[in-house]
Each structure stands twice: as structure tokens, then as C-alpha cells.
Wavefront OBJ file of the C-alpha trace (Angstrom):
o trace
v 87.062 87.262 134.826
v 88.848 88.276 131.647
v 90.677 91.567 131.829
v 90.959 93.284 128.475
v 93.224 96.150 127.511
v 92.490 97.880 124.196
v 94.740 100.271 122.321
v 93.600 102.235 119.294
v 96.191 102.708 116.578
v 95.869 106.115 114.985
v 97.695 105.579 111.735
v 96.755 106.145 108.164
v 95.509 104.371 105.133
v 96.968 107.123 102.934
v 100.674 107.842 103.006
v 103.058 110.164 101.214
v 106.481 108.583 101.254
v 110.061 109.616 100.838
v 112.063 108.799 97.756
v 115.805 108.377 97.886
v 118.618 106.818 95.906
v 118.562 103.015 95.719
v 120.959 100.506 94.287
v 120.612 99.593 90.618
v 117.644 97.283 90.068
v 118.249 94.222 87.907
v 117.404 90.537 87.746
v 119.263 88.331 90.215
v 119.556 84.575 90.257
v 118.715 82.766 93.471
v 122.242 82.689 94.865
v 122.587 86.408 94.163
v 119.343 86.997 96.066
v 120.803 85.249 99.099
v 124.085 87.166 98.751
v 122.186 90.470 98.749
v 120.253 89.508 101.869
v 123.521 88.607 103.597
v 125.033 91.930 102.567
v 122.041 93.866 103.899
v 122.225 91.970 107.186
v 125.927 92.789 107.365
v 125.128 96.494 106.983
v 122.231 96.509 109.455
v 122.848 93.638 111.900
v 120.939 95.283 114.761
v 117.630 95.525 112.909
v 117.753 92.457 110.633
v 117.629 88.691 111.000
v 117.747 86.011 108.303
v 116.110 82.608 108.602
v 115.058 79.746 106.326
v 111.729 77.928 106.466
v 112.109 74.295 107.628
v 111.488 72.701 104.219
v 113.312 73.494 100.986
v 111.996 73.581 97.436
v 111.700 70.434 95.334
v 115.225 71.062 94.001
v 116.483 71.735 97.560
v 116.794 75.522 97.394
v 116.083 77.443 100.623
v 112.997 79.580 101.149
v 114.733 82.471 102.876
v 113.311 85.392 104.842
v 114.861 88.624 106.071
v 113.264 90.321 109.085
v 113.358 94.022 109.959
v 112.623 95.158 113.518
v 114.312 96.776 116.482
v 114.178 93.262 117.988
v 114.311 91.176 114.806
v 114.715 87.694 116.308
v 111.655 87.755 118.552
v 108.019 88.728 118.602
v 107.374 91.685 120.894
v 104.067 92.073 122.682
v 101.899 94.766 121.053
v 104.193 94.951 118.003
v 102.323 93.602 114.959
v 103.993 91.367 112.386
v 103.824 91.870 108.620
v 104.998 89.871 105.613
v 105.568 90.230 101.878
v 105.958 87.101 99.736
v 107.400 87.349 96.230
v 107.910 85.032 93.261
v 105.256 82.433 94.159
v 104.899 81.863 90.433
v 108.488 81.407 89.317
v 108.122 83.419 86.105
v 106.426 86.365 87.863
v 109.503 88.143 89.066
v 108.878 91.829 89.761
v 107.985 91.228 93.418
v 111.194 89.245 93.864
v 113.329 92.180 92.761
v 111.245 94.866 94.477
v 111.571 93.133 97.835
v 115.351 93.122 97.481
v 115.341 96.859 96.808
v 112.832 97.415 99.616
v 115.126 95.570 102.031
v 118.064 97.709 100.927
v 115.948 100.845 101.277
v 114.772 100.011 104.811
v 118.339 99.337 105.911
v 119.823 102.460 104.329
v 117.072 104.836 105.430
v 117.114 103.507 108.979
v 120.848 104.115 109.164
v 120.373 107.635 107.783
v 117.955 108.402 110.600
v 114.830 108.665 108.447
v 112.253 109.139 111.209
v 109.386 107.633 109.236
v 111.318 104.462 108.411
v 112.660 104.205 111.958
v 109.104 104.514 113.260
v 107.901 101.794 110.895
v 110.749 99.371 111.667
v 110.780 100.028 115.419
v 107.044 99.396 115.730
v 106.525 96.570 113.221
v 108.217 93.213 112.720
v 108.550 92.957 108.942
v 109.231 89.649 107.174
v 110.310 89.751 103.512
v 110.449 86.521 101.497
v 111.658 87.548 98.021
v 111.437 84.028 96.569
v 108.809 81.381 97.325
v 109.402 79.403 94.116
v 113.155 79.497 93.394
v 113.011 76.423 91.151
v 110.401 78.021 88.907
v 112.548 81.139 88.480
v 115.544 79.079 87.422
v 113.389 77.125 84.955
v 111.929 80.321 83.470
v 115.314 82.026 83.128
v 117.007 78.984 81.609
v 114.150 78.455 79.158
v 114.385 82.089 78.073
v 118.124 81.681 77.455
v 117.682 78.447 75.531
v 115.011 80.079 73.372
v 117.178 82.998 72.246
v 118.743 83.012 68.810
v 122.386 82.042 68.701
v 124.624 85.052 69.202
v 121.761 87.447 69.987
v 123.017 87.992 73.546
v 126.450 87.294 74.959
v 125.184 85.693 78.193
v 122.053 85.009 80.199
v 122.506 88.132 82.323
v 122.492 90.383 79.254
v 119.494 88.539 77.830
v 117.485 89.044 81.040
v 118.511 92.696 81.212
v 117.493 93.475 77.619
v 114.617 91.061 76.969
v 113.494 89.229 80.084
v 111.520 86.017 79.570
v 108.719 86.024 77.015
v 106.995 82.702 77.735
v 103.943 83.200 79.969
v 103.816 79.623 81.246
v 107.284 78.097 81.590
v 108.463 78.483 85.179
v 105.053 79.381 86.592
v 104.850 76.117 88.540
v 107.383 74.542 90.845
v 109.808 71.829 89.703
v 107.039 69.207 90.023
v 104.804 71.142 87.655
v 102.394 72.233 90.414
v 100.903 75.735 90.628
v 101.591 76.681 94.237
v 98.704 79.153 94.281
v 96.270 76.310 93.648
v 97.914 73.915 96.109
v 96.791 75.198 99.530
v 93.897 73.536 101.387
v 90.543 74.627 99.978
v 89.285 76.385 103.093
v 86.676 78.349 101.137
v 84.703 75.119 100.769
v 84.578 74.737 104.544
v 83.646 78.339 105.335
v 80.807 78.339 102.799
v 79.480 75.142 104.360
v 79.888 76.446 107.915
v 78.098 79.682 107.032
v 74.895 77.698 106.524
v 74.736 77.028 110.263
v 73.756 79.567 112.918
v 76.714 78.734 115.132
v 79.830 77.962 113.162
v 83.605 78.101 113.098
v 84.805 81.221 111.290
v 88.569 81.242 111.830
v 91.646 79.006 112.147
v 90.111 76.258 110.040
v 93.462 74.475 109.656
v 92.737 72.227 112.634
v 90.005 70.451 110.679
v 91.467 70.528 107.194
v 95.259 70.506 107.041
v 95.912 67.176 108.734
v 97.164 65.105 105.812
v 100.149 66.244 103.773
v 99.915 63.456 101.214
v 97.121 64.719 98.970
v 96.126 68.112 97.631
v 92.848 70.005 97.886
v 89.614 68.870 96.287
v 89.963 71.298 93.360
v 93.227 69.919 91.992
v 94.323 66.346 92.505
v 97.949 67.138 93.245
v 99.972 66.312 96.357
v 100.818 69.146 98.692
v 104.213 70.472 97.662
v 107.106 71.123 100.060
v 106.921 74.852 99.279
v 103.199 74.870 100.093
v 103.557 72.840 103.274
v 106.363 74.896 104.770
v 104.721 78.239 103.908
v 101.374 77.028 105.267
v 102.904 76.149 108.627
v 104.846 79.441 108.597
v 101.514 81.235 108.255
v 99.831 79.208 110.989
v 102.679 79.343 113.499
v 103.508 83.072 113.371
v 101.380 85.993 114.598
v 101.174 87.754 111.235
v 98.586 90.528 111.052
v 98.805 91.639 107.425
v 100.431 90.306 104.279
v 100.648 90.640 100.519
v 101.532 88.111 97.856
v 103.283 89.747 94.871
v 102.396 88.561 91.363
v 102.497 89.770 87.746
v 100.231 89.562 84.723
v 97.919 92.508 85.399
v 97.816 95.714 87.424
v 95.394 95.445 90.322
v 95.099 94.835 94.075
v 93.060 91.650 94.604
v 91.257 90.843 97.873
v 89.271 87.882 99.345
v 87.389 85.828 98.699
v 89.270 84.329 95.778
v 86.670 81.592 95.278
v 82.888 81.440 95.320
v 80.686 78.742 96.799
v 80.282 77.000 93.442
v 83.609 78.036 91.860
v 81.699 80.529 89.685
v 82.893 83.947 88.586
v 80.939 86.177 90.953
v 81.554 88.727 93.703
v 82.276 86.761 96.875
v 82.665 89.115 99.842
v 84.324 88.081 103.073
v 82.919 89.353 106.394
v 85.669 91.998 106.250
v 84.826 93.155 102.732
v 84.894 96.903 103.467
v 88.190 96.560 105.318
v 89.730 94.575 102.472
v 88.618 97.230 100.006
v 90.329 99.873 102.137
v 93.499 97.806 102.366
v 93.519 97.265 98.592
v 92.989 100.966 97.943
v 95.845 101.821 100.290
v 98.052 100.127 97.705
v 96.332 101.052 94.449
v 95.854 104.718 95.347
v 99.511 105.110 96.302
v 100.822 103.220 93.268
v 101.656 105.598 90.436
v 99.521 103.780 87.839
v 97.295 101.116 89.402
v 94.157 103.206 89.851
v 94.326 104.712 86.364
v 91.190 103.969 84.271
v 93.490 103.180 81.335
v 94.361 99.511 81.728
v 97.463 98.462 79.784
v 97.174 94.718 80.321
v 93.745 93.516 79.208
v 90.138 94.521 78.671
v 89.418 94.019 82.383
v 88.293 97.200 84.121
v 89.142 97.611 87.813
v 87.499 100.660 89.437
v 89.930 102.225 91.932
v 92.516 99.649 90.842
v 91.095 96.895 93.048
v 89.036 93.733 92.576
v 87.386 90.996 94.564
v 89.193 87.812 93.604
v 86.259 85.608 92.634
v 84.599 88.475 90.767
v 87.690 88.603 88.545
v 88.138 84.843 88.234
v 87.796 82.117 90.875
v 90.916 80.556 92.383
v 90.579 77.372 94.407
v 93.326 76.490 96.881
v 94.971 79.906 96.897
v 97.313 81.290 99.527
v 95.365 84.534 100.013
v 92.207 82.953 101.401
v 94.270 80.392 103.323
v 95.848 83.248 105.313
v 92.463 84.728 106.198
v 90.784 81.440 107.119
v 93.683 79.544 108.737
v 95.277 82.314 110.795
v 94.869 85.865 112.094
v 96.509 87.255 108.967
v 94.734 89.360 106.333
v 96.336 89.000 102.896
v 96.011 90.635 99.463
v 97.322 89.434 96.116
v 99.024 92.292 94.274
v 99.398 92.128 90.497
v 102.315 94.454 89.783
v 102.361 94.743 86.005
v 101.476 93.304 82.631
v 104.719 91.488 81.901
v 105.505 88.523 84.080
v 109.289 88.560 83.536
v 110.053 92.030 82.125
v 113.471 93.156 80.939
v 115.776 94.069 83.780
v 116.136 97.563 82.365
v 112.430 98.142 83.176
v 112.793 97.291 86.859
v 113.924 100.733 88.103
v 110.725 102.254 86.715
v 108.653 99.517 88.324
v 110.333 100.255 91.653
v 109.321 103.910 91.350
v 105.749 102.861 90.479
v 105.477 100.592 93.527
v 107.780 102.125 96.128
v 105.285 104.343 97.926
v 102.597 101.686 97.703
v 104.830 99.013 99.259
v 105.516 101.279 102.230
v 101.931 102.508 102.464
v 100.609 98.976 102.687
v 103.011 98.068 105.488
v 101.598 100.922 107.546
v 98.142 99.355 107.316
v 99.371 96.770 109.842
v 98.586 99.442 112.445
v 94.988 100.377 111.624
v 92.259 99.362 114.059
v 92.988 98.116 117.566
v 95.467 96.008 119.451
v 95.549 94.890 123.049
v 96.395 92.315 125.703
v 94.053 89.750 127.194
v 94.980 88.673 130.715
v 93.368 87.205 133.818
v 92.940 88.966 137.157
v 96.518 88.098 138.093
v 97.886 89.609 134.907
v 98.669 86.255 133.326
v 98.190 86.255 129.539
v 95.314 84.278 128.090
v 96.069 82.419 124.859
v 93.544 81.603 122.140
v 90.753 83.821 123.430
v 88.291 84.841 120.714
v 87.946 88.528 119.871
v 84.511 89.156 118.400
v 83.677 92.465 116.741
v 80.310 94.192 116.311
v 80.054 97.370 114.246
v 77.396 100.026 114.813
v 75.636 100.582 111.470
v 72.417 102.650 111.282
v 71.904 102.264 115.032
v 72.173 98.484 114.813
v 75.048 96.292 115.953
v 76.256 94.096 113.086
v 78.492 91.133 113.896
v 81.598 90.870 111.691
v 81.578 87.110 111.309
v 85.338 86.579 111.449
v 86.959 86.355 114.865
v 90.650 86.651 115.550
v 92.388 85.045 118.520
v 94.954 86.085 121.102
v 98.607 85.040 120.810
v 100.514 83.016 123.451
v 101.518 86.293 125.190
v 97.879 87.401 125.266
v 98.326 90.112 122.652
v 95.971 90.509 119.710
v 95.585 92.786 116.673
v 92.323 93.507 114.881
v 92.401 95.556 111.678
v 89.286 97.731 111.422
v 87.992 100.686 109.432
v 86.772 103.902 111.051
v 83.596 103.491 113.050
v 81.987 102.560 116.352
v 82.525 99.035 117.613
v 81.767 96.661 120.440
v 84.718 94.377 121.156
v 83.798 91.155 122.940
v 86.343 88.731 124.371
v 85.350 85.115 125.020
v 87.257 82.124 126.358
v 85.840 78.914 127.834
v 86.225 78.959 131.597
v 86.219 82.747 131.838
v 83.505 85.362 131.999
v 83.210 87.225 128.706
v 83.773 90.960 128.597
v 82.714 93.675 126.159
v 84.157 97.125 125.606
v 82.915 99.886 123.295
v 85.260 101.965 121.235
v 85.291 104.560 118.461
v 88.014 104.169 115.866
v 89.425 106.968 113.764
v 92.531 105.914 111.867
v 94.451 109.161 111.623
v 96.248 109.937 108.387
v 99.956 109.253 108.617
v 102.016 111.617 106.485
v 105.649 111.097 105.530
v 107.559 113.967 103.961
v 108.498 113.293 100.360
v 111.902 114.348 99.107
v 114.277 113.602 96.290
l 1 2 3 4 5 6 7 8 9 10 11 12 13 14 15 16 17 18 19 20 21 22 23 24 25 26 27 28 29 30 31 32 33 34 35 36 37 38 39 40 41 42 43 44 45 46 47 48 49 50 51 52 53 54 55 56 57 58 59 60 61 62 63 64 65 66 67 68 69 70 71 72 73 74 75 76 77 78 79 80 81 82 83 84 85 86 87 88 89 90 91 92 93 94 95 96 97 98 99 100 101 102 103 104 105 106 107 108 109 110 111 112 113 114 115 116 117 118 119 120 121 122 123 124 125 126 127 128 129 130 131 132 133 134 135 136 137 138 139 140 141 142 143 144 145 146 147 148 149 150 151 152 153 154 155 156 157 158 159 160 161 162 163 164 165 166 167 168 169 170 171 172 173 174 175 176 177 178 179 180 181 182 183 184 185 186 187 188 189 190 191 192 193 194 195 196 197 198 199 200 201 202 203 204 205 206 207 208 209 210 211 212 213 214 215 216 217 218 219 220 221 222 223 224 225 226 227 228 229 230 231 232 233 234 235 236 237 238 239 240 241 242 243 244 245 246 247 248 249 250 251 252 253 254 255 256 257 258 259 260 261 262 263 264 265 266 267 268 269 270 271 272 273 274 275 276 277 278 279 280 281 282 283 284 285 286 287 288 289 290 291 292 293 294 295 296 297 298 299 300 301 302 303 304 305 306 307 308 309 310 311 312 313 314 315 316 317 318 319 320 321 322 323 324 325 326 327 328 329 330 331 332 333 334 335 336 337 338 339 340 341 342 343 344 345 346 347 348 349 350 351 352 353 354 355 356 357 358 359 360 361 362 363 364 365 366 367 368 369 370 371 372 373 374 375 376 377 378 379 380 381 382 383 384 385 386 387 388 389 390 391 392 393 394 395 396 397 398 399 400 401 402 403 404 405 406 407 408 409 410 411 412 413 414 415 416 417 418 419 420 421 422 423 424 425 426 427 428 429 430 431 432 433 434 435 436 437 438 439 440 441 442 443 444 445 446 447 448 449
């Protein structure tokens, strides 16, 4: 018999957040990024932990992460894990700098006794990777410096502060010239094929598809890159619940699926389409400009400041859909502004635009339900499937995307408001179903200056 314990998380999808004084925002080279992370850890050693992913970039730079939690070195049962990844495209740099300021903010506000930040950090394990493509950043910055007119700026730091980098392509890829956001296994192909069968696999597809690390996906004939490989295994081996990948080039919150069945530009909903829309709106509605009908970047119109990925343009081999289909993690791709590498002097304003949204989105890690799956003796059951049915117009509709329990038996299922049947299944055990009503209570944080 499977014993199931369910806990409803009554937190919000709309948040008003505090604003305080942060350090000056500017562009930082990769070594400076690492120095800042070390300094933050030195200030807040009890709630931070720094680690590197096992593989380095092509040019042997670390992919470094700082963790915030009241127990930062270890996963705690019933405490969900969250991640932000910045600078996947080396010349898209706003996320890189915002995550540094966010890390500083979390440390400082926690030390000041900010109850909202303490509540967030104490009840969430937060992973921040400011730089996924350090080689690309260095290439973009150096190209911008080499392209400036002689004597126009005294040094590269001044050039980046006053002008940024103007080239939209140089530095986008890694040092091997590979776009990392087209280099993940093409799991969309497998899920669209599986969906044609009545009984099919709908989660953790990595077991069938990510076995060879010598060749890329079927959309782009490029070998898997070290940055892709190490991030992919990071995703698969950690119990992340929610994530966002920070980009530049437009102003919109993008959600799965990123690719359609035939790689065509068309709306391609995932089984969690309504949830993903809510998650995207939690960012766009809290951002100071993202939901504005006036779009500064292009002729594209994004109602509510959100878009389905494939409806905007299809991406094959992207990290966003890989998270959803290879793990328990739900991920968005956030486009944070028109300029990819804006002048450093513009970064403080971009921090103000995004600050509340960055915090609001982290709180979404707590919507829905979480629980522990254990046997009659209280021993945790690993890799049990959690199936969800939603009551819609008096009919139970299966949400065709299961999540699974972690090694300690804990699980986390993000859900919108509504009535649900939660079914737990594991070979060798009797399945069990519980019924629950979910109302994700609004979580308010007092704003102050």
C-alpha cells in the first residue's frame, strides 16, 4: 500500500515586493563575476553555498552557481528547489548582471531581517547561475572593444559602460560556434511521437534519448557541447521544481512548447498550458514594462506580455523544453529587453524593471501541492508517478504530464486553482488517489523605498 501525504501551498502568483538600495550595477567580466559571488558568500556564509558544475566551458572557464537557503548545501524534504540561468547566449548579458544584483539583494535583505526575503530563502533552495556561456561573453566584449574607433574610449570597461556591444551575433554561440539553446536533445520529437499512442511515456525522456554525448540532436548536426552536457545532467540530477532562462532581444515571457510537431510556427501547447500561462504572467505582470501593449523591440505583439514559444518561432533542441520533458522542472525563457548587450549605464534601470518580477517568479515555486510518498513503514518511495486529473465542467481531465517522487519520497506539483484528483502509482504497490481543492492565496510583500 502506498501512503500519500499531500500539502497545499497557499502562496501567490501576484506579489508586491520591497525595493531597497543595491550596489551599483555595471558589466563585469567573468573573473569579476566569480569575485562577487565569493564576496557575497563571505557576507552570508550561513545561507549561501558556491559550487561548479563538473564540466567547464570549451575555454575551460567554470560554470559556477551560488545557492541560497537556510541549509544551502543539501536538499531538504518538502523544500522545493528553484534555479535561474543567465547568459546562455554570450552576448545576451542582462540576466548575467541581474542575477549578481539579485544575489547581493537576497544576502543583504536576509541580514537586515526582511521577513519576506527570510521566508523565501528559508523555504526555498535557490540556485543562481549568472553565466552559462562565459566564453561567448568574453568573445562579445572583446569584439566590441576591437570594433571601437581608436581613442573613442580609454579602456574596455569604459566602452562597455557607455556603449555596450552593438553586434547582435558575435558572442551568441560558445567558443566552438555552437548555439547552446539549439544543442539540447530534441525531446519534442519524442513527445509528439509518443502522444500518438494511448499509453505513452510523458516525462523523464532522457533515459531513451540522452545516451550518446558524441552527436547533437536531429535538428542541428553539431556535437553536444561541454556546457550543454554538464547543464543537462545538472537538470536531470537535481530536484528542481521551477526555473527560468534569462535572454535578451525582446521583451516577453516565453513558455513551452518551443517547437511544434513539424517545426512550423504554430501554437504548440503543453499539457500544462494554463499553468505555464499563469507562470509567465506572474513575471510579465510584475515587470514594469513587459505587459505594456507598446512593444519597443519589434512588430511582434504579445498580449499580457507572454507567448507560447512555437507560436512566436520554433526552436529545436532548446533548454526550456528539455527541462519540462527530461525532469520534474518547469522552465520559462524570459526575454529581458531589446538590446542584447546594452550600455552598463542602462543596467540600474533594467534592474528596477525586473526586480519585482524576479522575486515574484521565485515565489511560484510554491504554488500547487507538495508531499511525501512512503510505504506502510514510513520508508520513502522513490520514482513513484504522480498523476493529476482536473475537474472541468464536471468531468475529470487527465493532465498528461506526470512528475515523479525524489529519493526521499518528496514531490512537488505546480498547479493552478481548481479541484483535482491526485493519483500515485508505483509498480509493486497499490495505487492511491486523493481529492483536493487548490486555492493559491495571494502573497503580499510590503513595498518600501
